[in-house]
N, C-alpha and C positions, 0 to 999 in steps of 0.2 A: 515657654509662654505661649499660648494660643491666641490669634488674632484674627483679623478680617477687614477688608475695606468695607467702608460705609459710603455709600453715593453721596456726591456733594449736594447742598442744599440749594444752590444759587444757579444751577444749570451751567455750569462752567465746563463739565467735563472732568473737573478733577474730583477728588475723593481724599477722605482723610482715613487714616488706620488706626484702629482702636485695639488694644491689647485686653484681653479678658484676664482677671485677676487669677492668680493660679500660685497653690503654696509649693514650694520645692521640698522633696524629703530631705531629712536629717542624712548626712553621710556617715559611713564607715569607711575609712580610708587606710588600704592595707599599702605601706612602704615597702618595697623590696629594693634593697641597696646591693650592688656588686661590690664584693669584696675580694676581687682579685688585685694583685699587688701593683695593678696599671693605676688604681685608684690612688696611689701614692705619688703618682706623678706632679712634679710642681707646676703649680699655676703662674701665669706670666703676671708681672707687677703691672698695675693699671696705670701706673706714672712713673717717670725717673726719680720722683722724690722718693719712693719706696726703697729703690735701690739705694741712692745717696743716704738715707738715714738707715740703712743696714738692718732693716727689718727682717726677720725670718721668714724664709720662703714659706708659701701656703700651698699645700697640697690639695689635689682634688677632694680626698675624703674630709679635709678641714673644711674647705668650702662646702660640701654637701651638708656635712654636721651643723654649720651655721644656717644654710639655707632651710634645712628641716624647721629648727627651731624657728626661723622667721616663719614659715609657712604655718606651723601649728598655732603659733600666737595670733597670726591673721586670722586663720579660719576660726579660732574660738572667739575673737573678737566680734567677727560677723555673725557668729551663731554658737553660743556655747554648748549647743547638743551635737555638735559633730564629734566623732569618734576616731581613734588612730591605733593601728597595731603595725607590727614591724617583723620583718623578715630578711635574710641575708641571702644572695645568690651566690654559690660557689660553682660546684658541677651542677648542682640544682638547687632550688631553693627550699630554705630551713626556717623554721619560726625563731625569731628573738624574743617577740612579745606575742602571744596569740590572742590574749583578751583585747577586746576593743575598749578604749577608755579615753575620755577626756581630760584626765589627769595630767598635766603639765609636767610633773616631777617624774612621773612614771616614764613619760614619753622622752626626757631628757637623758634619763638613766639608760634607755634602750639605745638611744641615738650615742651616747658618750660609750658604750661598749662596743661599738662598731671597730672592727680591725681588719687590716688588709695587707697580710703578710705572704701568702702562698699564691703560686701560679696555678691557674687551672685551664686546661686546654679543652674543655667542653663548657657549654653554657644550656641546660636543658630546661626550659621554661616550663614544661608540661607539670610538674609537680606544683608549681606556682598557679597555675591555672585550675589544677583540680582544688588547692586550697581556697582559691577565691570563689570557685562555684559552689563549694561547700557552704562556705560563711556568708555568700551572697543569699542563700535560700533563709539562713538565720535572719540576716538584715531585714530580707524582706516580709517575713513573717513578722517583724516589729515596726513596718511601716517605714523603712529606711532603705538607702541603696548603697551599693558597696562599690568603691573605686580601686583599682589598683594602679599605684605609681612606681614604675620600674625606673631606677636610675643606673645606666648601664655605661661601663668605661671601657670596655675592651674594643681594640682596633683591629685584631687578628683573627678574633673568634666570633663566629657568625652563630648567634642563637638558635637554637632548634628547638620544635615542640611537635608533639603528637596530639592532634585535638579532633576528636570526631564529632563533638557535641554538636547539634544543631541548634540549641537553644543558647542565646547569648544572655548571660545571667549578671554581667558586670560592666564596669567601664574601665577602660584600658588605657591610660597615659603612659608616655616613656620619654624620659630625657637621656640622651646620648652624648656623652662627653668622648672625644675621640683625638688620636694623633693625626697627623697628614697623611694622606696616601703614599704609599712606599712599596718595596717589593714585597715586606712582609704584612703590610697592612693593608686591609680592605674595607674602609669604612663605609662605601657605597652598598657594599654586600650585607653588611651588619644592618645598615639603615632598611634596606629593602627588606630584610627578614622581619625587622620590627613593624614595618608597614602592614607585611602580611599577617603578622599575629594579631596586630590591632583590628584589621578587616575581618578577621576570622572570630574573635572573641567578644569584641565591645558591642555593650548595648546600646549606649548613647553615643555621641561624637566624642571620640578620642583624640587627642593632641599627641603628637610627636615634635619634641623640639631637640636641636642638636647644636653643637658647636666643637669646631676644631681649632678655635683661636686661643684656647687655654685663659680666657680672662675670668676673674671671680665673679666680676659685674654681670657678665654675659649669663652665668650661671643663675644669679641672683634674679635676672630680669625674666629668663624662661620660668623660674619658679613662681613669679609674681602671675605670669600667664596660666599657669595649672591652678591657681586658687579658684579659678571660675567653676560654677558648679556645673555638673554634665548636664542638668536638665535646663539650663538658661545659655547654653552655648550655640553660637553661629557655627558654620561650618569653618574647618582651620583654613580653607583656600580663601575665605571672606575676612579673616582675622587679619588687621592691619597694625596692631598694637604689639608692643609698644613704640611708640615714635621717637625718634631721635630730636632731641631738644638742642643739640649743638650743630647739626647739619640738616638742611632742608633741600631736598630734591627739587628740580626745575619741575613746573606743574605737567610738563609733558614727558617727563622720565619716565621709564618702564620700571625702575627699581627704586627702593626705599633708600638706599645707601646704607643700610644696616650692615655693619662689618661681618657678622655671624649668620646671615641667611644665606641660603642656597643649596645647591646640592653640596653633600658631603665630601664628594669626590673634588670639590674645588677648595675645599677649606683646609 
């Protein structure tokens, strides 16, 4: 949205802020899901009742699939003209469904087909970015914009990419689900690499969200943040949602009390 200050009419030195109307472009969203076997790590139960009732454990991949379905239904409720495609990240990215579509059944079929049974010692994002750049040109020719949402689950493999393009053609978001730091795990290095990728390729404000607490509800909460349209976003540093409904930090506190925020090395 574009806006500007309008001088106050009563000479009090104040002003009012006006927003000029602007139509945001329909989105083509390319999801890229990490299919390394770390995606099969079990999520923590959100309450003791889940353990007491002997509910089967939920894996990261299970929660990711559920969150993707939630995301797609919400985006189409906001605007039925949004479209989706899917890719998987092993050593590099490969298409699951290349054609962008707003068909929910087709999206659910692509999501259901995701498996994560192998171990991959490299994660090269170059092919993903090339694919996105190509599709972004097609989207732009149809007065649409393209966004890539990467969901990454490896704690010990730092993603790499080779990208010399000067033109930023698409928006890049990333969700990073990781284990605690250890001798083998380096979530901070992974996070830093994702930040570097975002700064190199993203056209509009891209968001990176992360969690090392292993709670499914945190994953869903992050996915809700990514519902925001790239052309309507504030800077991520200015983002203070979602707020906790159960905890309220003192007015003079410097932290929000959210259990999943902060440096990945501390999670």
